[in-house]
N, C-alpha and C positions, 0 to 999 in steps of 0.2 A: 270636303274635304275630312279626312277620316276622321272618325269621332273615338280609335285610339289613340291620337296623335291630342286631340281637342280633351280629353282626358286627363291627359300628362301634361298638358301646356304648361297648367300652374305650379306643377312641382319642375319642371326642368326651368322656369324663372324665381321660383322662392333658391331653388340652389345656385343659380349665374347671379342673380340679382347685386345679394349682398357683396361680392366679387368685384362689382363694377363700379363705383361710386357715383365717377364721373363720365363724361359722353366724349369712348374714345375706345382704345383696343387695349385688351390686357395681353400681356406674356401668362404662363403657369408656370407649375409646373410639372406641369406631362409635357414630353418633349414634342414638340412641332404641332401648340394645340395653343391659338386663341382665344379669347375670349371678347365679344366685341360691344358695345351698346353704342348707338346713337338715337339721343332725345331728340333730333329737328331733321328732317328734310337736310339733305347734305350733299355735295357733287364732291371726292375722292380727287387725288393728282393720279397723272400716272403714271403707271410703276410698271417695275420689268416681275410679274407674280407669279413665283413659281407652281410646280403642280399643288392641286387644293381639294378641297373635300368643302362646301359650304354647307353648313349646318343651318337652318334660318328656324329660329324661335319662335322670333318675333318679328311683327311689320313688312313691310315690303323693300324691292332695290332691284334696280335697275342692273346689272353686269355688262362690262364689254368690251372685249379679249381683242386683240387686233380689226379685225371690220366684222366682227361680229357680236349683235348686241342680246340677249334676253333680260327678262323680266322673271320674277320669282317670289313667292309669297313666303310667309311661314309655312312649314310642314313642309317643305320643298328641301331636296339637298342637289344641290352644284356640282360637278365635277368637273375640273378643269386638268388638262391631261400631260399639256407640254408648258413651257416657260413661254410665258406671253406678255405682251403687255397690253397694263391690264387701265381700266376705269372705272368706278361705280357711282350710283347714285341712289342713296336715301330717296325711296320716294313716298315712303309711309311711316312716320315715327313720330312723339311728342312725348312732352315729360310725363304723363300721366301711362302712357304704352309706348316704353322706344322701343324699335330696331332693338334684338338682341339676336345674337349666332356664335355660333361654334365654328371654328375654322380650323381644320387638319389639315397638313404637311402631309404630301402621302410619301410614305416610305414603300419605294419599287423593289426593296429586298424585302421584303413580308409579304407584299402584294403579289411576289415572283413564286415567293413559296409556298405560297396557299395554292395559286392558281396550279402549279407542278401536283399538288398535293390529292388537288379534285379531279375529278370525273375529267375523259378524254379532251384536249383545246381544239376547240372546230378549228379548221383550217382556214374557213372566211375569214375570220377574228387576224390573223395573219400574215395572209397574201393581200387584203385590201387597207386603204388609207381613209380615215374616218376623221371629222372634227374633234381636236381638244377637248371639245365643249360639250357638257349634257347636265338635263337638270329631269329629275323624277321626284316620287311622294315619297314622300319617308315611307319606311314599310314598320308594321308593329314591333319586329323585333330590334329595328333599326333606333326606333324610340326607346323600347326599352337599354339599350345598350349604352345610348347615346346621356339617358336619362342617371344610371349610372356612373360615366362618365363624372359627369358636372356636377354631382352628390360628393365624388368621390376627392375632386376639391376642394373639399372642407374637410378633407382628413387631415392625417400626419402628410408629414415626407414621406416618411417610410412607407407609409399605406401604398399613397400615391406611386412611388417608385417600383413597388413588387407590382399592385395590381394593372395600373396602368395598362401596361403593357399586354395586358392578357385582354383588355375590353378596347382596345385601339384592334388588336385582331383578329376580335372577333366583331366589329363593325367591317372590316374589310373582307369578312367571312358572308358576313349577311348582304354586303352591294353584291358582291360576285352571286348573288341569288337575284337580282333588282334587272330590269336592262337595260343598267350599267356593263353587262355583263364584258360585250364584247368590246366596247371603247377598253375597259382595265384592262381586256389580255392584251388588246393590240398595242397598247401603248410598255405594257409590261415583259413584254414574252422578247428574248434579244435578238430574235433573226427576224422579228414583222418588219414590215413596212415603216411601221409607226418610228419603232423603236428608232430604227434607221432615222428618221426625219431629226427623232430626238437625238440625235448622236450627232447628226450635220446644225443642231441647233446649240450646243456644245461646243461645238470647234469654230461659230459662227461668233460665241460668248466670247470665246479666247482669242480670238484674233480679229474682233470688228473692227480694231483701225486700218486694216491693213484694206488692200485693193483685193477683191475676192473674184473669180469670176467662177457659174452658172458650172463653169466644167472643174473647175477647182472643189468646189463645193461636192460634184455629184462624186469625181473621184474620192473623195473624203468617205464618203458610205457608198461605193461601190456598185454606183447606181448609174444609167445613160442619165445626160443632163434632162434631156424633155422627159423621163419617168418621172426625174427627182422635182425636175420644177412642178409638174402638176402635183404630185405627195405631199410637196411642202408645202402649196397651197393650202392643198386639201385638208391639212394639220393644221393651220397657223392663223389662215384666211390672208395670210401676205405672201407676195412673193419673198425671195431671201433676198432681195438687194434692198424691199422694203422691210423687214424685221431687220437687216444691219441696218440700216438708217435712225428705226424705234433705239437700236441696243446704242450708238454712238449720241444719238440727242439725248436720252435718259442719262446717262452718262456723263454728260455735258452740264444737265440741272445740276447735279452732283455736286459736281466740279466746283460750279456757281456757288449754287449754296452754301458748300462748306467749307472752300479752301480761297485762300487769297489772290484770287487768280484772274487775270484780264480775259474779257472775251476771245481776244485775239488767239494769246494763249491754249485758251479751253478750248478751241475750233483748232487749234493744229493737234491738242492733245488728245484730243478722237477719233483722229482722221483724217480732217476737213481740210484743205489746200488753201478755199476758198472764203476768205470773212463774210464776202456780201450772201454768198450761197447758204454758207450758215444760216448767219442771222434771219437768213428771210425762210427756211427750213425749221429752225427753231419758232418761228411766230407763228408759221401755219399747225404746226404739231402743239403749241402749249398753247398757241392766241395770246401769246405775248412777248416780249423781245428778252434777248437774254439778258441784258440791264437791267430788267427789270427782277430778275432773279438773286441778283446779286446781294450780300444781307446788308 
């Protein structure tokens, strides 16, 4: 493991730990930043996770996005470029050495502006699709940036409001100097293949209850059906139909937990015509029945 990270790990923990008295996730005054503490191995529920960077400060975790699973440890940064059905499992954590992470939502506008202000863009990043998941060891420059962001959380709201955007822009800049560069470009540039898939994902999120064919989705992003299907699966690890099913089931789980709605009505609301099919697919996806999800 990088010595520079090890030298600064305690400073990171000292800045973050007082802000997290309990084992849970905390919103911060920095737009898009969560800080996370877990004091024992624990599995999360499946959720639709928006594009993020995860900087693991301490502990180890398993992260599943679509059909891809990665293990990462302290001193590493995980990148997820597309909205994905995700779950995670904290592999290494205890009360004396909790899992600690900084989770930063990706601002594509900032990322795109930085890319266009840098050197010429490699066309290979644009014309080829790539997986939405990547992991790197944190660089010395990124350690410094995240440490200053962690320390900033202990400052006044005025300090945070003015300084945080500058540090986040710096984090993006240094990330573009890492092996994640090609992935970042492929998701940020509007005419890239990956960005077209992001547009298709947005279309699916807005129309998930409808009956959609591959032709419908391919037409929405001006791609041939065969090319679209291949690129969609490369980016998300799921077929478009599997992705749509995940959206339906995740929304069903939310409705069942938070709204006073029957299982049959919930199935209809998320686009299912068959209650038995809904129940069967829900149980396969969540390892429990829809009735068990109701409060």
